[in-house]
C-alpha positions in Angstrom: 0.0 0.0 0.0 2.8 2.4 0.9 4.7 1.6 -2.3 1.6 2.4 -4.3 1.1 5.7 -2.6 4.8 6.6 -3.1 4.6 5.6 -6.7 1.5 7.7 -7.3 3.1 10.6 -5.6 6.2 10.4 -7.8 4.2 10.0 -10.9 2.2 13.1 -10.0 5.4 15.1 -9.4 7.2 13.9 -12.5 4.2 14.0 -14.8 5.3 14.5 -18.4 2.8 17.3 -19.1 4.3 19.4 -16.3 8.0 19.2 -17.2 7.9 18.6 -21.0 6.1 20.0 -24.0 2.9 18.3 -25.1 3.2 14.9 -26.7 6.7 14.5 -25.3 7.5 11.9 -22.6 10.5 11.2 -20.4 11.3 8.2 -22.6 11.7 10.6 -25.6 14.6 12.4 -23.8 16.2 9.4 -22.1 19.9 8.9 -22.6 20.7 6.7 -25.6 23.7 6.0 -27.8 22.5 8.6 -30.2 22.2 11.4 -27.7 23.1 12.4 -24.2 20.3 14.3 -22.5 20.0 15.8 -19.0 18.9 13.7 -16.1 17.6 15.0 -12.8 19.8 12.6 -10.9 22.9 14.5 -12.1 21.9 17.4 -9.8 23.3 15.5 -6.8 26.9 15.9 -8.0 27.1 19.7 -7.4 26.5 19.2 -3.6 29.7 17.3 -2.8 31.5 19.5 -5.4 30.4 22.5 -3.4 32.2 21.2 -0.4 35.3 20.6 -2.5 35.1 24.2 -3.7 34.9 25.5 -0.2 38.0 23.6 0.7 39.7 24.8 -2.4 38.7 28.4 -1.5 40.3 28.1 1.9 43.6 26.9 0.3 43.6 29.8 -2.2 42.7 32.4 0.4 45.4 31.2 2.9 48.3 30.5 0.6 47.7 32.9 -2.3 45.5 35.9 -1.5 46.5 36.4 2.1 50.3 36.7 1.3 49.4 38.8 -1.7 47.4 41.2 0.4 50.1 41.5 3.0 52.7 42.2 0.3 50.4 45.0 -0.9 50.4 46.6 2.6 47.0 45.5 3.7 46.8 45.1 7.5 45.5 42.1 9.3 45.1 43.9 12.6 42.2 42.9 14.9 41.2 45.5 17.4 40.4 44.3 20.9 37.2 45.2 22.7 37.5 48.6 24.4 37.5 48.9 28.2 34.1 47.9 29.7 31.8 50.8 30.3 28.2 50.0 31.2 26.8 53.4 30.3 28.5 53.6 26.9 27.8 50.0 26.1 24.1 50.7 26.8 24.1 53.7 24.5 26.0 51.8 21.8 23.4 49.0 21.9 20.5 51.4 21.7 22.0 53.1 18.7 22.8 49.8 17.0 19.3 48.5 17.5 17.5 51.7 16.6 18.9 53.6 13.6 17.0 56.8 14.5 18.5 56.9 18.0 21.2 59.6 18.5 23.8 59.4 21.2 24.1 62.6 23.2 27.9 62.9 23.5 27.8 66.1 25.6 25.4 64.6 28.2 27.5 61.5 28.5 30.6 63.6 28.8 29.1 65.5 31.7 27.7 62.3 33.3 30.9 60.3 33.1 33.3 63.2 33.6 35.4 62.5 30.5 36.1 64.4 27.3 33.8 64.2 24.3 36.7 63.1 22.1 37.4 60.2 24.4 33.7 59.0 24.2 33.8 59.2 20.4 37.0 57.2 20.4 35.5 54.5 22.6 32.4 54.2 20.4 34.7 54.0 17.3 36.6 51.1 18.8 33.4 49.4 20.0 32.0 49.6 16.5 35.1 48.0 15.0 35.4 45.3 17.6 34.7 41.9 16.0 34.5 43.4 12.5 36.3 41.6 9.7 39.7 43.0 8.7 40.3 44.4 5.2 42.7 41.5 4.6 39.8 39.0 5.2 37.6 40.8 2.7 40.5 41.0 0.3 40.9 37.2 0.4 37.2 36.5 0.0 37.0 38.9 -2.9 40.1 37.4 -4.5 38.5 34.0 -4.5 35.3 35.2 -6.1 37.3 37.1 -8.7 39.4 34.0 -9.5 36.3 31.8 -9.9 34.3 34.3 -12.0 37.3 34.8 -14.3 37.9 31.1 -14.7 34.2 30.3 -15.2 33.9 33.1 -17.9 36.9 31.9 -19.8 35.7 28.3 -19.6 32.2 29.4 -20.7 33.6 31.1 -23.8 35.7 28.0 -24.6 32.5 25.9 -24.3 30.2 28.1 -26.3 32.3 29.8 -29.0 31.5 27.1 -31.6 27.8 26.6 -30.5 25.2 28.0 -32.8 22.9 29.3 -30.0 25.6 31.8 -28.9 25.1 33.6 -32.2 21.4 32.9 -32.8 19.4 32.3 -29.7 16.6 30.7 -31.6 18.7 27.6 -31.7 17.7 27.2 -28.1 14.2 26.4 -29.3 14.8 24.6 -32.6 14.0 20.9 -32.2 13.5 21.3 -28.4 13.7 19.2 -26.2 15.9 16.9 -28.4 19.1 18.7 -27.5 22.1 16.5 -26.8 24.3 17.9 -24.0 28.1 17.8 -24.8 30.5 16.9 -22.1 31.9 20.4 -21.7 28.4 21.8 -21.2 27.7 19.1 -18.6 30.9 20.1 -16.7 30.1 23.8 -17.1 26.6 23.4 -15.6 27.8 21.2 -12.7 30.6 23.5 -11.7 28.5 26.6 -11.9 25.7 25.0 -9.8 28.2 23.8 -7.2 29.7 27.3 -6.9 26.3 28.8 -6.2 25.6 26.0 -3.6 29.0 27.0 -2.0 28.0 30.7 -2.0 24.7 29.9 -0.3 26.5 28.0 2.4 29.4 30.4 2.9 27.2 33.5 2.9 26.3 32.6 6.5 29.9 32.6 7.6 31.5 35.2 5.4 31.7 38.9 6.0 28.0 39.9 6.3 27.0 42.2 3.4 24.5 45.0 3.4 22.5 43.2 0.7 22.5 39.9 2.5 18.8 39.2 1.9 19.1 40.2 -1.8 22.1 38.0 -2.3 20.4 35.0 -0.6 17.4 35.5 -2.9 19.8 35.7 -5.9 21.6 32.5 -4.9 18.4 30.5 -4.3 16.9 31.8 -7.5 20.0 30.9 -9.5 20.1 27.4 -8.1 16.4 26.9 -8.8 16.9 28.3 -12.3 19.8 25.9 -13.0 17.9 23.0 -11.6 14.7 23.7 -13.6 16.6 24.3 -16.8 18.6 21.1 -16.3 15.5 19.1 -15.6 13.7 20.5 -18.6 16.8 20.3 -20.8 16.8 24.1 -21.3 20.6 24.1 -20.9 21.2 26.1 -24.0 19.4 29.1 -22.7 20.9 28.4 -19.2 24.5 28.6 -20.5 23.8 32.0 -22.1 22.5 33.3 -18.8 25.6 32.1 -16.9 28.0 33.5 -19.4 26.3 36.9 -19.4 26.3 37.2 -15.6 29.9 36.2 -15.0 31.3 39.1 -17.0 30.2 42.0 -14.8 31.0 40.1 -11.6 34.7 39.8 -12.7 35.0 43.6 -13.0 33.2 44.2 -9.7 35.4 41.9 -7.7 38.5 43.4 -9.4 37.4 46.9 -8.4 37.0 45.7 -4.9 40.5 44.2 -4.8 41.9 47.6 -6.0 39.9 49.4 -3.4 41.2 47.2 -0.5 44.7 47.6 -1.8 44.2 51.4 -2.0 44.9 51.6 -5.7 42.4 54.4 -6.0 42.8 55.3 -9.7 42.7 51.7 -10.8 39.6 51.1 -8.5 37.8 54.1 -10.1 38.6 53.0 -13.6 37.6 49.4 -13.0 34.4 50.4 -11.3 33.5 52.7 -14.2 34.0 49.8 -16.6 32.0 47.5 -14.3 29.1 49.9 -14.1 29.0 50.2 -17.8 29.2 46.5 -18.4 26.5 45.9 -15.7 24.0 48.2 -17.4 24.7 46.8 -20.8 24.6 43.1 -19.8 22.0 43.1 -17.0 19.6 45.8 -18.1 19.9 45.7 -21.9 21.2 42.3 -23.3 19.6 40.2 -20.6 16.0 41.5 -21.1 16.3 42.5 -24.7 18.0 39.3 -25.9 17.3 36.4 -23.4 14.0 37.4 -21.8 12.6 38.6 -25.2 13.5 35.2 -26.7 12.1 33.2 -23.8 8.8 35.1 -23.7 8.2 36.0 -27.4 10.3 33.8 -29.7 10.1 30.5 -27.7 6.3 30.3 -27.7 6.3 30.6 -31.5 8.6 27.6 -31.8 7.8 25.5 -28.8 4.5 24.4 -27.2 4.5 25.8 -23.7 4.2 23.7 -20.5 3.9 24.5 -16.8 7.6 24.2 -15.8 8.5 26.6 -18.6 6.5 29.3 -16.9 8.3 28.8 -13.7 11.6 29.0 -15.6 10.5 32.4 -17.1 9.4 33.5 -13.6 12.8 32.9 -12.2 14.4 34.8 -15.0 12.1 37.7 -14.1 13.2 37.6 -10.5 16.8 38.0 -11.6 15.8 41.0 -13.6 14.1 42.6 -10.6 17.3 42.1 -8.6 19.3 43.6 -11.4 17.2 46.8 -11.2 17.5 47.0 -7.4 21.3 46.6 -7.5 21.6 49.1 -10.4 20.0 51.7 -8.1 22.7 51.2 -5.5 25.5 51.1 -8.1 24.4 54.4 -9.6 24.2 56.0 -6.1 28.0 55.7 -5.9 29.0 58.1 -8.6 26.2 60.4 -7.7 27.3 60.6 -4.0 30.9 61.0 -5.1 30.1 63.9 -7.5 27.4 65.8 -5.7 27.8 64.9 -2.0 31.6 64.5 -2.1 31.4 61.2 -0.3 34.1 58.6 -0.6 33.1 56.0 -3.1 32.1 52.7 -1.4 30.4 49.7 -2.8 26.9 50.0 -1.2 25.6 47.0 -3.2 27.6 44.3 -1.5 30.0 45.9 1.0 30.0 44.7 4.5 27.3 45.8 6.9 29.8 47.6 9.0 33.3 49.0 8.9 36.3 46.8 8.6 39.0 46.9 11.3 41.6 48.2 9.0 39.4 51.0 7.7 40.4 53.2 10.6 43.8 51.7 11.6 45.6 55.0 11.3 43.2 56.8 13.5 43.0 54.0 16.1 46.8 53.6 16.1 46.9 57.3 17.2 44.2 57.8 19.9 43.3 61.3 21.1 46.4 62.9 22.6 46.7 65.3 25.5 49.3 66.8 27.8 47.5 65.3 30.8 48.5 61.6 30.1 45.0 60.8 28.8 46.4 57.7 27.2 46.4 56.2 30.7 42.6 56.7 30.8 40.7 53.4 31.1 38.9 54.2 27.8 42.2 53.2 26.1 42.9 50.3 28.5 42.1 46.7 27.9 43.4 45.3 31.1 43.5 45.7 34.8 41.1 47.6 37.2 41.9 51.3 36.9 41.8 53.8 39.7 40.5 57.3 38.8 38.9 60.1 40.8 35.2 59.2 41.1 33.6 62.5 40.2 30.1 61.5 41.2 31.0 59.6 44.4 33.6 62.1 45.4 36.5 59.8 46.3 39.5 58.2 44.7 38.5 54.5 44.3 38.1 51.8 41.8 35.5 53.1 39.4 32.2 51.2 39.9 29.5 53.6 41.4 26.5 51.5 40.4 27.8 50.8 36.9 27.7 54.5 35.8 31.5 54.9 35.6 34.2 53.1 33.8 35.1 49.5 34.7 38.1 48.1 32.9 39.1 44.4 33.1 41.2 42.0 31.2 39.6 40.7 27.9 41.1 37.5 26.8 
């Protein structure tokens, strides 16, 4: 009885009329000596491959990109947590959880009996505590740049002699009877494994401002690749992959130059990236690929339910492209009209990196009154200071309203 229920359930899921054009069955696209077609079981291979890519990434980051970053003068300094202060910690937490909350520095200075500059310095160190270093971001970006470059080159190698690269209607001629060459099989499996690895590592990497958008993008891309593979829409899928890798190469390259402080090269590379992004994501993608899938394909192929899902996923990608384009165009606008420093708001980290303020933190506020001995700059030992509220010279505690400094391991 259980076997019959299971069999009926699987037959319902893999119903021919859902996944294939009318009058086509799974037997018609089964692998034979005359043609190698896609099989759903192949989609299991990218999962262990993703684990292999994560291990390979660690090797490249540690032995190639980290030494390269250090040689370029990128610091790997990790700032310790500043001296414990209950009042400042509470204010910092309120400001962190409520973006509209403003810390009253002058009131805190009067309450704690310390200078405004010292409080600003403490808050700066508190924000940077636990943040990733610039070198960490450099290594992560270097790995993505290497992968996108290799994938794009391999994609060109696979597709340069394929007719659908030059005439997209070949994606629909004689569909679904499209044999899958070995190089296309490898291209698809590796790309799918990479996006699986990104979906996993995103929860452990430097958290980006567009974390949610990137997660949606990765899930959409994986679903798109799986659907196109199952329905043997691999010709169109390879064009989508190739088109998307180009701009990503330039973006990661611009980030590398930015972390290495090669300002001129960063600006030039970012300009080329922005241009390539607009051309490939907002022009070629909708005008070439989406137009073909929504207008040309129905004229050559009888539609089926899974195809509409495939088209829907392509539309989700286009919406994400438009959202990211807005953030990308904000960069030159802010640089030109607001005189802000150019920063990648599309996928930079959600906070500052440690090394972003190394020069300032290496030289804390100076004073002729030995303020560097102030517990705000200390990370160890209980410090004695005049207790301005309690009126005595004692270890600062006073109900948690003053500075308490202790060793942070």
